[in-house]
N, C-alpha and C positions, 0 to 999 in steps of 0.2 A: 504494500500500500504506500509505503514511503517513497518507493521508486516512481509510482504514478504521480504523486504530488511533486516530486523533484522534476519530472518531465513536464508537468503542467506549469510549474514555476519558470522553468527555462523557456518553454514555448511562449509564455506570456511576455517574459523579458525580451526575447528575441524579436517577437512581432512588434512590440512597442518601439524598438530602437533600430530596426533594420534600415528603414529609409533614411534616418538621420545619419547612421553610420556610413551608408553608401555615399550620401552627399558629402560627408566629411572626407571620405577617401578621395572623392573627385577633387575637392578643394585642396587636398594634400598632394595632388599631382597625377592622379590615375585617370585613365579613360573610364567611362561609365562601366564598360564590361569588366575591366580590371578591378574597379572598385567593388563591383558585385562579387567577384571571385575573392577579393581580399576580405570582404565582410563575411562571406560564407566560411572561409578558412578561419577567421577569428571566432565566429560563432561555433564552429566545430570544436575549436580549442576550448571555448567557454563551456560547452556541454561536457566535454571530457573531464574538465577540472571544475565542474559546477560548484562543488563544495567549497573550493578555494575562492571562487568568484563571490559566492554568497558570504563567505567569512571576511572578505576584504572590508577595510574601513570604509571605502567608498567604491561601490560597484562600478559607477560610471567611469571614474578615473582608471580603474583597473582594466575595464574593457577597452577604453580608448588607448591605454598603454599597449595592450595586446595588439590592437589594430596598427598603431604606429610602428611597433616592433616588427610586425609581420610585413608591413610595407617596406621597411628598411631591409629586412632579410631578402625579400623578393628583388629589390633593386640591386643588391649585391650579387645575386645569382646571374644576372645578365642573360636571362632566359627569354627567348622569344616565344610567346604563346600564340595560339591561334587568335585571330581577331574575328569573333563571331559577327555576322551581319544578319540583321532581321529586316523583314519588309517594313517599310514605313507605314504605320497604321493610319487609317483614315481619321482625320481630325473632325471631332464633333462640333468644332467651333469655326465660324467663318472669320474670326478676328485674325488680323495679321500678327504673327508671333515675332516679327522681325525685331521689334524693340526689346522683347525679352531675350531673344537669342543674342543680340548685340551686347546687352548688359551682362548676361552670363559669360559670354566669351571674353569680354573686357575684364571682368572681375577675375576669372580663372587665369587669364594671361598675366594680369598684374600680380596675383598671388604666386604665379610661377616664376616671376622675376625676383621674388624675395628669397633670401637664403632659407634653406630647409628649416633651420632652427627657428627662424622668425615666422615662417609660414605655419609651422606646427602650432606655435603659440597662438597665432591669430585665429586659425581654424578652430582649435579646441576652445579658446576663450570666448570668441564672439559668434562662431557658428554653432558649435556644440553647446554653448552657453555653460561651460564649466567654470567654476570659481577659480581664482588664482591658485588656491590651495590644491584644487583638483587637477589643474593643469600641471602644477609642479609635481604632484604625485604621479600623474600619467607619464610625464616625460623624465622623471627622475632628476629634477633640477630644483634648486632653491626657489622659493616664492619671489624673492627679489629679482632673480634672473628672469622669471616670467614677466614681471613688471617692466624691466628694462628692455627685454626683447619685444614686448608688445608696444611699448612707447616708440621704439625705433622703427618697428614695422609699420605702425600707423603713420608715422612721419613720412616714411618712404611712400606709402600708398597715397597720402595727401599730396605729395609732390609729384606723383605719377600723372603726367599730362594726358595719358591715354584714357584716364577715367574722367577727365573734364567733360561736363555736359551730360553725364548719365544720371538718371534718376531710377529709383527702385521700381517705378511703375512703367519703365520703358520710355517715358517721355524725355525730352531733352531739357537740360538745365543750362542756364547761362552763368558762367563763373564771372564775377566781377573782378576785373584786373585791379590789383593794388597799386 
């Protein structure tokens, strides 16, 4: 009976966090397909060591650390995986997604120009919405380092002219020149 409850707990945890973990992996530099693979690998590792995940002081930080470590291991392997291609689904909306696509591509490209250490902090802190303490725990660094990396990364992003004029709703903003 305990095994069934364990499986249910894990299934609930995985379902609630899957999409956020995939998006975080994309923002950490993966293609969508590679992000899905990385998250699946992370969740398999979580399931195998579920008792340790549950016993962690902070489950969120523990799982994000597993994800970041897995991405780093994969990057060191220099392994070329298949790149799956799916048919483009029919869109139920007639709205032009160009603004959203431009915003997403610009943000991902700007994040890609950050050093890995800074990008990891920005994605975990501001996208995954982890606290400074959780980010520090997930990356195995002091909280002060999280603060300084975040500050430097945000300054870099603010100075990145490729992000000028983009708004979160896909509309164009006009930056006032100082």
